[in-house]
C-alpha positions in Angstrom: -11.2 11.4 -24.3 -8.7 8.5 -24.4 -9.5 5.3 -22.6 -7.5 3.1 -20.2 -8.5 -0.4 -19.1 -7.4 -0.9 -15.4 -6.9 -4.4 -14.0 -6.6 -4.7 -10.3 -8.0 -7.2 -7.8 -8.2 -4.6 -5.0 -11.2 -2.2 -5.6 -14.1 -1.1 -3.4 -15.9 -2.5 -1.5 -12.6 -4.2 -0.7 -10.8 -1.9 1.7 -7.2 -1.3 2.6 -4.2 0.6 1.4 -3.9 -1.2 -2.0 -7.4 0.1 -2.9 -6.9 3.8 -2.5 -4.5 4.6 -5.4 -6.6 2.8 -8.0 -9.8 4.4 -6.7 -8.3 7.9 -6.6 -6.7 7.6 -10.0 -10.2 6.6 -11.3 -11.5 9.8 -9.8 -8.9 12.2 -11.1 -7.7 10.7 -14.4 -10.8 12.0 -16.4 -9.7 15.5 -15.5 -6.5 14.7 -17.4 -8.3 13.4 -20.5 -8.3 9.6 -19.6 -11.5 7.6 -19.0 -11.0 4.4 -17.0 -12.7 1.1 -17.2 -12.0 -1.3 -14.4 -11.7 -5.1 -14.1 -11.5 -6.0 -10.4 -12.2 -8.5 -7.7 -15.7 -9.2 -6.5 -17.5 -8.5 -3.3 -17.4 -11.9 -1.7 -13.7 -12.7 -0.9 -13.6 -13.2 2.9 -9.8 -12.8 3.0 -10.0 -9.0 2.6 -11.7 -6.5 4.8 -14.6 -4.5 3.3 -15.2 -0.8 3.3 -18.6 -0.2 1.8 -18.2 3.6 2.3 -15.6 3.7 -0.5 -18.2 2.4 -3.1 -19.9 5.8 -3.2 -16.5 7.4 -4.3 -16.4 5.4 -7.5 -17.3 7.9 -10.3 -20.6 7.1 -11.9 -19.1 7.2 -15.4 -16.5 4.6 -14.6 -17.5 1.2 -15.9 -16.6 -1.5 -13.3 -16.5 -5.2 -14.1 -16.3 -7.3 -10.9 -15.1 -10.9 -11.1 -15.7 -13.1 -8.0 -12.8 -15.2 -6.8 -13.5 -18.8 -8.1 -13.6 -20.7 -4.8 -15.4 -23.6 -6.4 -12.7 -24.9 -8.7 -11.5 -28.5 -8.5 -8.1 -27.4 -7.2 -9.6 -25.3 -4.4 -11.8 -28.3 -3.3 -8.7 -30.5 -3.3 -6.6 -28.0 -1.4 -9.3 -27.5 1.2 -9.7 -31.3 1.6 -5.9 -31.7 2.1 -5.8 -29.0 4.8 -9.0 -30.4 6.5 -7.2 -33.9 6.7 -4.0 -32.5 8.2 -2.2 -32.7 4.8 -1.6 -29.0 4.7 2.1 -29.5 3.8 1.1 -31.5 0.7 -1.4 -28.8 -0.2 1.2 -26.1 0.3 3.8 -27.8 -1.8 1.3 -28.5 -4.7 0.3 -24.9 -4.5 3.8 -23.9 -5.6 3.1 -25.7 -8.9 -0.5 -24.7 -9.4 -0.8 -21.2 -7.8 1.6 -19.5 -10.2 2.6 -16.7 -9.9 0.1 -16.5 -6.9 -3.1 -18.0 -5.7 -5.1 -15.6 -8.0 -4.2 -17.6 -11.1 -7.7 -18.9 -11.7 -9.2 -15.4 -11.2 -6.7 -14.2 -13.7 -7.9 -16.6 -16.4 -11.4 -15.2 -15.9 -10.1 -11.6 -16.0 -8.2 -12.3 -19.3 -11.4 -13.6 -20.9 -13.4 -10.5 -19.7 -10.7 -8.1 -20.9 -10.7 -9.7 -24.3 -14.5 -9.3 -24.7 -14.3 -5.7 -23.6 -11.5 -5.0 -26.0 -13.4 -6.5 -28.9 -16.4 -4.3 -28.1 -14.4 -1.1 -27.6 -10.6 -1.0 -27.9 -8.8 1.0 -25.1 -5.7 3.1 -25.8 -3.7 1.6 -22.8 -4.0 -1.3 -20.5 -2.8 -0.8 -16.9 -2.3 -3.7 -14.5 -1.7 -3.3 -10.8 -0.4 -5.6 -8.2 0.2 -6.7 -5.2 -2.0 -9.5 -6.8 0.9 -10.6 -9.0 -1.3 -12.5 -11.4 -2.9 -9.2 -12.5 0.2 -8.7 -14.7 -0.4 -11.9 -16.5 -3.6 -10.2 -17.8 -1.6 -7.4 -19.2 0.9 -9.9 -20.7 -1.9 -11.9 -22.4 -3.6 -8.8 -23.7 -0.4 -7.2 -25.0 0.5 -10.4 -26.9 -3.0 -10.8 -28.4 -4.0 -7.3 -29.2 -0.7 -5.2 -29.1 -2.2 -2.6 -26.8 0.4 -0.5 -24.9 0.7 -1.9 -21.4 1.8 -0.2 -18.1 2.7 -2.8 -15.4 2.2 -1.1 -12.0 4.1 -3.1 -9.4 3.6 -0.6 -6.5 5.8 -2.7 -4.2 8.6 -5.0 -5.4 8.0 -8.5 -6.7 11.3 -10.2 -6.1 12.9 -9.3 -2.7 9.5 -8.3 -1.2 9.8 -9.3 2.5 6.1 -10.0 2.7 5.3 -11.7 -0.7 8.6 -13.4 -1.5 10.2 -14.5 1.8 12.9 -17.1 1.3 11.6 -18.8 4.5 8.3 -19.6 2.8 9.5 -20.2 -0.8 11.9 -22.9 -2.0 14.8 -21.7 -4.2 13.3 -23.3 -7.3 10.1 -21.4 -6.8 11.9 -18.1 -6.2 13.8 -18.7 -9.5 10.5 -19.3 -11.3 9.1 -16.1 -9.8 12.2 -14.3 -11.0 11.6 -15.5 -14.5 8.0 -14.3 -14.4 9.1 -10.8 -13.2 11.7 -10.6 -16.0 9.0 -11.5 -18.6 6.7 -8.7 -17.3 9.6 -6.3 -17.3 10.6 -7.2 -20.8 7.2 -7.2 -22.5 5.5 -4.2 -20.8 5.9 -0.8 -22.2 6.5 0.8 -18.8 6.9 -0.5 -15.3 5.7 1.7 -12.4 6.6 1.6 -8.7 5.5 3.5 -5.6 9.2 3.9 -4.5 12.0 5.5 -6.4 14.6 3.1 -5.0 12.7 0.1 -6.2 12.3 1.6 -9.7 16.0 2.2 -9.9 17.0 -1.3 -8.6 14.4 -2.9 -10.9 15.7 -1.1 -14.0 19.3 -2.1 -13.1 18.4 -5.7 -12.5 16.6 -6.1 -15.8 18.8 -3.8 -17.8 15.9 -1.7 -18.9 16.3 1.3 -21.1 16.3 4.7 -19.3 12.8 5.9 -18.5 11.1 2.5 -18.6 10.8 2.1 -14.8 8.9 5.0 -13.5 8.3 6.0 -9.8 4.9 7.3 -9.0 4.2 7.2 -5.2 0.9 6.7 -3.4 -0.8 9.9 -2.3 -3.7 11.5 -0.6 -7.0 13.0 -1.8 -7.4 16.7 -0.7 -11.2 16.2 -0.7 -10.9 13.7 2.1 -9.5 16.4 4.4 -11.6 19.4 3.4 -13.8 19.3 6.5 -12.6 21.4 9.4 -12.3 19.2 12.5 -10.7 19.8 15.9 -7.1 18.7 15.8 -5.1 17.2 18.6 -6.2 15.6 21.9 -7.3 17.9 24.7 -6.3 15.3 27.3 -3.1 15.6 29.4 -1.6 12.4 27.8 0.2 12.4 24.5 -2.3 10.6 22.2 -0.3 8.5 19.7 -2.4 6.9 16.9 -1.5 4.2 14.4 -4.0 3.4 11.7 -3.9 0.2 9.6 -3.2 -3.4 10.1 0.1 -5.3 10.8 0.9 -8.5 8.9 3.8 -10.7 8.1 7.1 -8.9 8.7 5.3 -5.6 9.1 5.3 -5.5 12.9 5.2 -2.9 15.8 8.0 -4.8 17.6 10.5 -1.8 17.4 8.0 0.3 19.4 7.4 -2.5 21.9 11.1 -2.9 22.4 11.5 0.8 22.9 8.7 1.0 25.5 10.3 -1.9 27.3 13.5 0.1 27.4 11.4 3.1 28.7 9.8 0.9 31.4 13.3 0.1 32.7 14.9 3.6 32.5 12.1 6.2 32.7 8.9 4.5 33.7 7.2 7.8 34.6 7.2 8.6 30.8 4.8 5.7 30.2 2.1 7.4 32.3 2.2 10.4 29.9 1.4 8.3 26.8 -1.7 6.8 25.3 -1.5 4.4 22.3 -4.4 3.8 20.0 -4.1 1.1 17.3 -6.9 1.6 14.8 -7.0 -1.7 12.8 -5.5 -4.1 15.3 -2.1 -4.9 16.8 0.0 -8.0 16.7 2.0 -7.3 19.8 0.8 -7.0 23.5 1.8 -3.6 24.9 1.3 -4.7 28.5 3.4 -2.1 30.4 2.5 -0.7 33.8 1.2 2.8 33.5 0.8 2.8 29.7 -2.7 3.3 28.4 -3.4 1.3 25.2 -6.5 1.0 23.1 -6.8 -1.5 20.2 -9.7 -1.0 17.8 -10.8 -3.2 14.9 -10.6 -2.1 11.2 -12.7 1.0 10.5 -13.7 2.8 7.3 -11.2 5.1 5.6 -13.1 8.1 6.7 -13.1 7.0 10.4 -9.3 6.3 10.1 -8.8 9.9 8.9 -10.9 11.2 11.8 -8.5 9.3 14.2 -5.5 10.8 12.5 -6.8 14.3 12.9 -7.8 13.7 16.5 -4.3 12.5 17.5 -1.4 14.4 19.0 1.0 12.3 17.1 0.6 9.9 14.2 3.0 6.9 14.3 4.6 4.8 11.6 6.6 1.8 12.8 8.2 -1.1 10.9 11.4 -3.1 11.5 14.5 -2.9 9.4 13.6 -6.2 7.6 11.0 -4.1 5.6 14.0 -2.4 4.0 14.9 1.2 3.2 12.4 1.5 0.3 9.2 0.7 2.2 6.8 3.7 2.2 3.4 2.8 3.9 0.4 4.2 2.1 -0.8 5.8 5.4 2.1 8.2 5.3 0.4 10.4 2.7 -2.8 10.6 4.6 -0.8 11.4 7.7 0.8 14.3 5.8 -2.6 15.6 4.8 -4.0 15.2 8.3 -1.5 17.9 9.5 -0.6 16.2 12.8 3.0 15.6 13.8 4.4 12.2 12.6 6.7 9.9 14.6 8.4 7.7 12.0 10.1 4.7 13.6 11.7 3.6 10.4 15.2 3.1 8.9 16.9 6.5 9.0 18.3 6.2 5.5 15.1 4.9 3.9 12.5 6.5 1.6 9.9 6.9 4.3 12.4 8.9 6.5 13.4 11.0 3.5 9.8 12.1 2.9 9.2 12.9 6.6 12.3 15.0 6.6 11.7 16.6 3.2 8.2 17.7 4.2 9.4 18.7 7.7 6.4 16.8 9.0 7.8 15.1 12.1 10.4 13.1 13.8 12.4 10.1 12.6 13.8 7.5 15.0 15.7 4.4 13.9 13.8 1.1 14.7 17.0 -0.5 16.2 17.6 2.4 18.7 15.3 2.3 21.7 17.3 5.3 23.1 16.4 7.4 20.0 12.7 6.4 20.2 12.6 7.2 23.9 14.2 10.6 23.2 11.7 11.3 20.5 8.8 10.5 22.9 10.3 12.7 25.6 10.6 15.6 23.2 7.0 15.2 22.0 5.6 15.0 25.5 7.5 18.2 26.3 6.2 19.9 23.2 2.6 19.0 24.2 3.1 20.2 27.7 4.4 23.6 26.4 1.5 23.7 23.9 4.0 23.8 21.1 3.3 20.4 19.4 3.7 21.4 15.8 6.2 21.3 13.0 7.0 23.8 10.3 5.6 21.7 7.5 6.6 22.4 3.9 3.1 22.6 2.3 4.5 22.8 -1.2 6.3 19.5 -0.8 3.2 17.9 0.8 1.1 18.9 -2.2 3.3 16.9 -4.6 1.8 13.8 -3.1 -1.9 14.8 -3.8 -3.7 12.6 -6.3 -4.6 15.4 -8.6 -0.9 16.1 -9.0 0.0 12.5 -9.3 -2.7 12.0 -12.0 -1.0 14.6 -14.2 2.2 12.4 -14.1 0.1 9.3 -14.7 -1.6 10.9 -17.7 1.7 12.0 -19.2 2.9 8.4 -18.9 -0.2 7.1 -20.7 0.4 9.8 -23.4 3.9 8.5 -24.0 2.5 5.0 -24.4 0.4 6.1 -27.3 2.9 8.5 -28.7 1.4 11.8 -27.4 4.1 14.2 -26.3 3.5 17.3 -24.1 
């Protein structure tokens, strides 16, 4: 069996959508002849939610090396002192120089040293680095230069142009230019670049003039074993139970839904009394509309989130146009497996909308059209009333997003790295 060294900060017990792909690839890659070893973040970083239930899913034969975030470095003490003495602007500006390409630089130095020791003990066939912790790719860069091991840089989401990571409102132009040079260096020296979105892969290849086939799209997915239990589906209550799972942050906001419900309150207020919203994982907007029932829950385990998906009448995805056409939230794939209708309030020409339409799994409404969103809600309420709340889902299309299928593609990519052809 061939071996791959995976470098990712996000790994259980850290929870959240960035964790699941790496965890599930660890689970299914051995079935394709690839044994993973993982270098990841530790257990004590308070900036991330924890999901201890995911730890038991780590295969016992996967060697996991955890590196705690180094909070005790001199720079961290200086930065904390600056913020404590109302000099946060100075600390923020100094961070542009020191925290490059991101605040995980110091963790990356420790990860490089750990990777070098592991490689000297037992050389892997491929190294695979995964962001959104951008510094993880500097581990791959260092290892590729020192040992010459084939390297797959898994960006998942974009680096430059990312509305959450690289907002021009928060980064000065000179820093954006520096980040662009770092991205170009990773693009040039890695053997393959991988993205969760076909549009990003294509744009990235064009921007860096990469040879054909170097930028590869492999989406996120779902694990069929997470959905094998038979549970009651749909809410028995009279109201249409609409469930959103996951947290909002940065530009990722439920504001399009809020604006649409404000429009509903002005034009068809009776419709609000037929809806119940449940936000599992928090909400950044106050949905205080007369007649509308709203429940906001804290973060829950992945298993509990799936239970809410399957309990819903409708699963909702909502993000504003600023998130751009390529954005595909990881929850979409669990939504597909949960087999409940999806209301996607997303750009109509974007990748997320394309998947919902291609799988015939639900309804798409543009985030800038309150009228379209209201029309979708009216139709869904009518379908529930008539006990016809279902869609003719294309199961064969949905299966293409299962992790066992995605792992076959991943294993093929690793094989090409080491010169093994199908």
